[in-house]
C-alpha positions, 0 to 999 in steps of 0.5 A: 195439737197434732201430737195430742190428736195422734195419741187420742187416735191410738187410744181410741183405736185401742178401745176399738180392739178391746170392744172387738175382743170382748165381743168375740169372747162373748161369742166364743163362750155363748151358752144358750141355757144362760138366759135373762128374765126375757129369755135372751141369752146373756152372751148375746146381750154382751155381744150387742153391747160390744158391737155398739161400743165398737161402732161408737169408738170407730165413729170417734176414731173417724172424727179424729182422723177427719180433724187431723186431715182437715187441720193438715189441709189448713196448715199449708 
């Protein structure tokens, strides 16, 4: 069980890094003239999507770490 949790944790941490890199890429390629129908720059919308994705994956990672720690405490 512990091995599966560690593997899941590594995968989730990879998703965090992926979301950060995509958000930074959107930030680096920001074009103020490329706007949607509401006048919001498309890259800004992508940055917000990636920020929420990063927060989601980080919350999942924290939950997995908590499960690992709690499981280790009860194993003794």
